[in-house]
C-alpha positions as CSV (number, residue, x, y, z in Angstrom):
1,M,43.0,249.4,-89.8
2,F,40.7,249.8,-92.4
3,E,43.5,248.7,-95.1
4,V,43.5,245.3,-93.1
5,E,41.2,244.2,-93.6
6,L,40.6,244.8,-96.8
7,L,43.6,242.3,-97.4
8,L,41.7,239.9,-95.6
9,S,38.8,240.1,-98.1
10,A,41.3,240.7,-101.6
11,Y,44.0,237.2,-100.0
12,S,44.7,234.0,-99.0
13,T,48.0,235.1,-99.3
14,T,50.1,237.8,-100.1
15,S,53.8,238.7,-100.1
16,I,55.6,240.2,-97.0
17,Q,57.0,243.3,-99.4
18,D,53.4,243.5,-101.2
19,A,51.7,243.6,-97.2
20,A,54.1,246.5,-96.2
21,Q,53.6,248.4,-99.3
22,F,49.6,248.2,-98.7
23,L,49.9,249.1,-95.8
24,E,52.3,251.9,-95.1
25,V,54.8,250.5,-93.0
26,S,58.3,248.3,-93.0
27,E,58.2,245.1,-93.6
28,E,59.1,244.1,-89.6
29,D,56.0,246.3,-88.9
30,A,54.0,244.7,-91.3
31,T,54.4,241.0,-90.4
32,N,54.5,242.4,-86.7
33,Y,50.8,243.4,-87.2
34,V,49.3,240.5,-88.9
35,L,51.5,237.9,-87.0
36,L,49.3,239.6,-83.6
37,R,46.1,239.1,-85.5
38,G,46.2,234.8,-86.6
39,W,48.7,234.9,-89.8
40,T,50.9,232.9,-90.7
41,V,54.2,233.7,-92.1
42,D,56.3,231.1,-94.0
43,P,60.3,232.7,-93.8
44,A,61.5,230.9,-96.7
45,S,59.1,232.2,-99.3
46,Q,57.9,235.4,-97.3
47,I,54.7,234.7,-98.1
48,L,52.2,236.0,-95.3
49,T,49.3,233.2,-95.0
50,V,46.1,235.3,-94.1
51,T,43.7,233.7,-91.4
52,K,40.2,234.6,-92.3
53,K,37.7,235.5,-89.6
54,A,35.1,232.5,-89.1
55,T,31.5,232.8,-90.8
56,V,28.8,233.8,-88.6
57,K,25.6,231.8,-90.0
58,W,22.4,232.9,-88.8
59,Q,20.0,231.2,-87.4
60,K,15.8,231.6,-88.2
61,L,13.9,231.9,-85.2
62,D,10.4,229.8,-85.4
63,P,7.5,231.4,-84.9
64,D,6.6,230.7,-81.4
65,E,10.2,232.3,-80.4
66,L,9.9,235.5,-82.6
67,Q,6.4,236.1,-80.5
68,R,7.9,235.6,-77.4
69,L,11.0,237.4,-77.5
70,T,8.3,240.1,-78.9
71,E,5.8,240.2,-76.7
72,Y,9.3,240.4,-74.2
73,I,10.2,243.8,-75.1
74,F,6.7,245.2,-75.9
75,H,6.7,244.1,-71.8
76,L,9.9,246.0,-71.5
77,E,8.7,249.5,-73.1
78,H,5.3,249.5,-71.7
């Protein structure tokens, strides 16, 4: 669901009611859907807490590693 990705990027918390409206599903379905994706819910306040995905950090290759990789790919292609 693309809408869930929008919720992930826009909010750290949101109400169950707002999430259900945004996803165009019932509150129960919205709650179950996001709980399966690792979000948490506070039953007292009816607030969902978004669990953000870990960001991937790019690692720089040193020039020697890049050269070896280039040679390996060249070898595979020829």
